[in-house]
ZAKOL-784384 format. One record per residue (C-alpha): residue in three letters; x, y, z. Coordinates in steps of 0.001 Angstrom, whole numbers, padded with zeros to 6 digits, always signed. Layout:
% ZAKOL-784384
ALAXYZ
...
//
This chain:
% ZAKOL-784384
MET+000000+000000+000000
SER+001669+003189-001137
GLU-000359+005492+001044
ARG-000537+006846+004564
PRO-003585+008237+006385
PRO-005139+011665+005939
GLU-003350+014750+007184
LEU-005689+017453+005953
PRO-009300+018240+006962
ASN-011895+016928+004554
THR-014559+019066+002911
SER-016279+016229+001030
PRO-016729+012468+001517
GLY-013431+010666+001355
LEU-009925+011077+002663
THR-006914+013124+001673
LEU-004021+010674+001454
ILE-000380+011296+000705
SER+001567+009080-001701
TYR+005141+007966-001133
GLU+006107+010721-003558
GLY+004515+013266-001222
THR+001596+014090-003493
PRO-001839+014531-001868
TYR-004833+012924-003547
ARG-008452+012175-002693
PHE-009534+008651-001913
ASP-013228+007979-001361
PRO-013748+004406-000144
GLY-017509+004867-000395
ALA-018455+003993+003192
LEU-017694+005171+006717
CYS-016446+001756+007817
LEU-013935+001634+004966
GLU-012554+005050+005900
LEU-011141+003435+009037
LEU-008997+000954+007121
PRO-006175+003275+005931
THR-005289+004077+009565
GLY-003236+000878+009825
GLY-004039-002798+009663
PRO-003014-006336+010553
GLY+000337-007932+009802
ALA+002498-005988+007369
PHE+000010-003112+007351
ALA+000820-002333+010983
ARG+003597-000066+009681
PHE+000883+002395+008602
GLU-000540+002610+012135
VAL-001641+006101+013162
LEU-004053+005272+015997
HIS-001400+005521+018717
GLU-003388+007369+021361
PRO-007052+008161+022032
ALA-006752+011623+020476
ASP-005830+009996+017165
LEU-009221+008283+016983
VAL-010934+011578+017781
THR-008966+013167+014933
TRP-009971+010373+012564
ALA-013656+010831+013433
GLY-013383+014543+012665
ARG-011916+013776+009235
SER-014395+011026+008407
ARG-017669+011387+006543
LEU-019539+011707+009819
PRO-021191+015117+010173
ALA-019094+017652+012068
GLY-019568+018667+015671
LEU-019048+015342+017418
ASP-018211+015789+021107
LEU-016146+012632+021520
THR-014102+011181+024365
VAL-012031+008029+023801
SER-010366+005847+026430
GLU-007281+003670+026037
GLY-009501+000584+026059
GLU-011715+002022+023339
LEU-008638+002831+021274
ALA-007519-000795+021496
ALA-011040-001874+020511
ALA-010890+000489+017514
ARG-007691-001114+016275
ALA-009176-004588+016734
LEU-012337-003600+014854
ARG-010325-002002+012077
ASP-008141-005082+011640
ALA-011187-007365+011536
LEU-012887-005085+009010
PHE-009722-004954+006918
LEU-009566-008743+006668
LEU-013307-009136+006099
THR-013301-006512+003365
ALA-010286-008043+001629
ASP-011924-011481+001779
ARG-015160-010070+000364
ALA-013302-008248-002403
HIS-011602-011463-003492
GLY-014557-013812-003057
ARG-013111-015650-000073
PRO-015230-016979+002806
LEU-015686-014546+005697
GLN-014020-015717+008899
GLN-016234-016110+011953
ARG-013643-014653+014340
HIS-013657-011415+012360
LEU-017454-011358+012155
ASP-017639-011806+015937
ILE-015583-008647+016486
VAL-017795-006595+014163
ASN-021022-007966+015634
ALA-019861-007339+019202
ALA-019031-003721+018377
ALA-022367-003253+016612
ALA-024273-004499+019658
ALA-023333-001417+021702
PRO-025348+001831+021577
SER-024397+003968+018584
LEU-023833+007700+018246
VAL-026988+009745+018891
ALA-027954+012341+016286
ARG-030170+015321+017036
LEU-032195+017775+014967
THR-031634+021406+015899
PRO-034265+024177+015807
ASP-032702+025576+012629
GLY-033053+022207+010913
THR-029396+021176+011005
HIS-027706+018026+012253
ALA-026153+017849+015705
TRP-024788+015157+017983
ALA-025841+014432+021541
PRO-023029+015601+023832
GLY-020684+013223+025577
ALA-020223+010635+022832
SER-017897+007751+023618
GLY-015453+005732+021579
THR-017697+002723+022067
GLN-020600+004581+020444
LEU-018342+005593+017551
LEU-017251+002001+016982
ALA-020854+000786+017149
THR-021746+003260+014398
VAL-018798+002104+012273
ALA-019642-001569+012818
ARG-023312-001064+011925
ASP-022218+000750+008784
ALA-020119-002301+007895
ILE-023080-004621+008427
ASP-025209-002410+006190
LEU-022492-002476+003526
PHE-021914-006230+003603
THR-025629-007016+003499
GLY-026726-004215+001179
PRO-027021-003657-002571
TYR-023339-002774-003009
ALA-021918-005850-001275
ASP-020839-007289-004626
ARG-018983-004077-005455
ILE-016458-004245-002616
ARG-013064-004171-004299
GLU-009348-003769-003857
CYS-007472-001251-005990
ALA-006308-002919-009201
ALA-002775-001522-008902
HIS-000262-004239-008053
ASP+001323-002114-005302
CYS-001833-000710-003686
SER-004053-002499-001171
LEU-006658+000194-000574
LEU-010178-001213-000324
PHE-013345+000529-001466
VAL-016939-000004-002505
ASP-017840+001090-006012
THR-021004+003170-005666
SER-020776+004628-009174
ARG-023691+004022-011515
PRO-021622+002154-014153
GLY-019977-000037-011506
ARG-016629-000113-013315
ARG-014332+001529-010777
ARG-010913-000187-010640
TRP-008657+002249-008833
CYS-008444+003742-005372
ALA-008296+007104-007162
MET-008012+007904-010837
GLU-005639+010754-010033
HIS-003304+008323-008253
CYS-003194+004651-009233
GLY-005362+005180-012305
ASN-003007+007752-013754
ARG+000039+005636-012931
ALA-001534+002744-014834
LYS-002235+004991-017817
VAL+001381+006173-017845
ARG+002681+002595-017703
ALA+000364+001550-020537
HIS+001474+004535-022629
ARG+005130+003698-022100
ALA+004512+000064-023006
ARG+002871+001125-026284
LYS+005793+003426-027080
ALA+008459+000847-026265
PRO+010279-000588-029314
//
């Protein structure tokens, strides 16, 4: 995976990632639960870990597609649970993308997180979205886990994919109408593939 997690605030769904070359680009994985995956991962992906302390999870939530204004407090235990949920989701999503059976131990982690109370949304007098104060990391993870269940059981479950680039492991759900998305981002891996194809055509 040639990416590291977002460093800039987001103004639209998706994440701002930075390539190894230092170039920022937008990556929209298509679902809240999949936005958690670039923060690290199991095995070799642990080198991308950015959830080192509770404040890091709070920062991630503020950069996610969740509406702004979340009053969130995260404990050390909830941070560890976030990493465990992320790793389980990473493996489940990769298995789904490649047509492999889903592992029960990973499903158990997602289902346990989803069983907790989720974040509480409120409607304000001026008709805007707000969050109930005092949200916890456990509520955040329940919301992420329920989003994953909706994704895996919903109409786009068959469109969960891994970027087609040989050196990129970013996972996404293709919510486009044509359903032909292959790349994490056209401006990143898609353009690199186009350049390689152009060079191959020009080669003697």
